[in-house]
C-alpha positions as CSV (number, residue, x, y, z in Angstrom):
1,M,121.7,110.1,95.4
2,D,121.1,113.1,97.6
3,A,119.1,116.1,96.6
4,R,121.1,118.8,94.7
5,F,119.6,121.6,96.8
6,N,117.3,121.5,99.9
7,L,114.3,123.7,99.1
8,F,113.2,123.4,102.7
9,E,116.4,124.9,104.2
10,N,116.7,128.0,102.0
11,E,115.0,131.1,103.1
12,L,113.9,132.3,99.7
13,A,112.7,128.8,98.7
14,T,110.8,128.5,101.9
15,K,109.0,131.8,101.3
16,F,108.1,130.6,97.8
17,A,107.0,127.2,99.1
18,K,104.7,128.8,101.7
19,R,103.0,130.8,98.9
20,F,102.9,127.8,96.7
21,A,101.3,125.8,99.5
22,N,98.7,128.5,100.0
23,A,97.7,128.2,96.4
24,G,97.4,124.5,97.0
25,M,95.1,125.1,100.0
26,V,92.6,126.9,97.7
27,I,92.4,123.8,95.6
28,H,92.4,121.5,98.7
29,Q,89.4,123.4,100.2
30,S,87.5,123.5,96.8
31,P,84.5,121.3,96.1
32,L,86.7,119.0,93.9
33,P,86.7,115.7,95.7
34,R,89.8,115.0,97.7
35,S,90.2,111.5,96.2
36,T,90.2,113.1,92.7
37,Q,92.8,115.6,93.8
38,E,95.1,112.9,94.9
39,L,94.6,110.7,91.9
40,V,95.3,113.7,89.6
41,S,98.4,114.6,91.5
42,L,99.6,111.0,91.5
43,R,99.0,110.6,87.7
44,A,100.8,113.8,86.7
45,S,103.7,112.9,89.1
46,Q,104.0,109.5,87.5
47,I,104.1,111.0,84.0
48,N,106.8,113.5,85.1
49,G,108.9,110.9,87.0
50,C,108.7,112.8,90.2
51,G,109.6,110.3,93.0
52,W,109.0,112.8,95.8
53,C,105.5,113.7,94.6
54,I,104.6,110.1,93.8
55,D,105.6,109.2,97.4
56,M,103.8,112.1,98.9
57,H,100.5,111.7,97.0
58,T,100.4,108.0,97.3
59,K,100.8,108.2,101.1
60,E,98.5,111.2,101.5
61,A,95.8,109.4,99.5
62,A,96.2,106.2,101.5
63,A,96.0,108.2,104.8
64,A,92.8,109.8,103.5
65,G,91.3,106.4,102.9
66,E,92.1,105.7,99.2
67,T,92.4,101.9,98.5
68,A,95.6,100.3,97.5
69,V,94.0,98.8,94.4
70,R,93.0,102.2,93.0
71,L,96.4,103.7,93.8
72,H,98.2,100.8,92.1
73,L,96.0,101.1,89.0
74,V,96.3,104.9,88.5
75,A,99.1,104.4,85.9
76,A,96.8,102.1,83.9
77,W,93.5,103.8,84.6
78,R,92.2,103.3,81.0
79,E,92.6,99.5,81.5
80,S,90.9,99.2,84.8
81,T,87.4,99.2,86.2
82,V,87.9,100.9,89.6
83,F,87.5,104.6,88.5
84,T,84.3,106.5,88.0
85,D,83.5,108.3,84.8
86,A,84.2,111.6,86.5
87,E,87.6,110.4,87.7
88,R,88.4,109.1,84.2
89,A,87.6,112.5,82.8
90,A,89.9,114.1,85.4
91,L,92.7,111.7,84.6
92,A,92.4,112.2,80.9
93,L,92.6,116.0,81.4
94,T,95.6,115.4,83.7
95,E,97.4,113.4,81.0
96,E,96.7,115.8,78.2
97,G,97.4,118.9,80.3
98,T,100.7,117.3,81.5
99,R,101.9,116.0,78.1
100,L,101.6,119.3,76.2
101,A,104.6,118.6,74.0
102,D,103.2,115.2,73.1
103,A,99.7,116.4,72.2
104,H,100.0,119.3,69.8
105,Q,96.5,120.3,70.5
106,G,96.8,120.3,74.3
107,V,93.6,119.1,75.9
108,S,91.2,117.7,73.3
109,D,87.7,118.9,72.8
110,E,86.4,115.4,73.7
111,T,88.3,115.4,77.0
112,W,87.1,118.9,77.8
113,A,83.5,117.9,77.1
114,E,83.8,115.0,79.5
115,V,85.3,117.2,82.2
116,R,82.4,119.7,81.8
117,K,79.9,116.9,81.9
118,H,81.1,115.8,85.3
119,Y,82.4,118.9,87.1
120,D,80.7,122.3,87.8
121,D,82.5,125.6,87.3
122,D,84.3,125.6,90.7
123,Q,85.4,122.0,90.4
124,T,86.6,122.6,86.9
125,A,88.6,125.7,88.0
126,A,90.1,123.6,90.8
127,L,90.9,120.7,88.5
128,V,92.6,123.0,85.9
129,S,94.5,124.8,88.7
130,L,95.6,121.5,90.2
131,V,97.0,120.1,87.0
132,A,99.1,123.3,86.6
133,L,100.2,123.3,90.2
134,I,101.2,119.7,90.4
135,N,103.2,120.0,87.2
136,A,105.0,123.0,88.7
137,A,105.7,121.0,91.9
138,N,107.0,118.1,89.9
139,R,109.4,120.3,88.1
140,L,110.7,121.8,91.3
141,A,111.3,118.4,92.8
142,V,112.8,116.8,89.7
143,I,115.2,119.8,89.1
144,V,116.8,119.5,92.5
145,H,116.6,115.7,92.7
146,Q,114.2,115.6,95.7
147,R,113.9,111.8,96.1
148,G,110.9,109.8,97.2
149,G,110.7,107.3,99.9
150,S,111.0,109.2,103.2
151,Y,107.7,111.2,103.1
152,E,105.2,110.8,105.9
153,P,101.6,112.0,105.7
154,G,101.3,115.5,106.8
155,M,105.0,116.2,106.5
156,F,104.7,118.9,103.8
157,A,102.1,120.9,105.8
158,A,104.2,120.6,109.0
159,A,107.4,121.8,107.1
160,L,105.6,125.0,106.2
161,D,104.3,126.0,109.6
């Protein structure tokens, strides 16, 4: 199935995407570890069923040196041994912050305490912002049926130049 609408070929959508990408650059340049950023983006995208973002973040993470084992186990991170306690806290925050309708309380106090135990203020700000940003990106791509499979590392950045 083709995309319903090409966000990369519409002038208004392209202007929005550039500003959206600039917000992403703030997070990308933050002290939140790059591997954590990609794992969080991948997990939220899995939950939201966003093939485009799963494709992009899997490939970007692999290009940055992430292992195939860890990428394959993100969906079952609770049942695996390859993630650090800090990454587990970030993944828990991602799930609870993404599944707001499923968790009437939003992010639990326990998850928040784990995040604060492992991340300083700037990293926490980046993590919270990333969860919000990737959920917005997932919604954009899912609404227009932007399909995964054709993404190449660096492609998104190049499209916005």
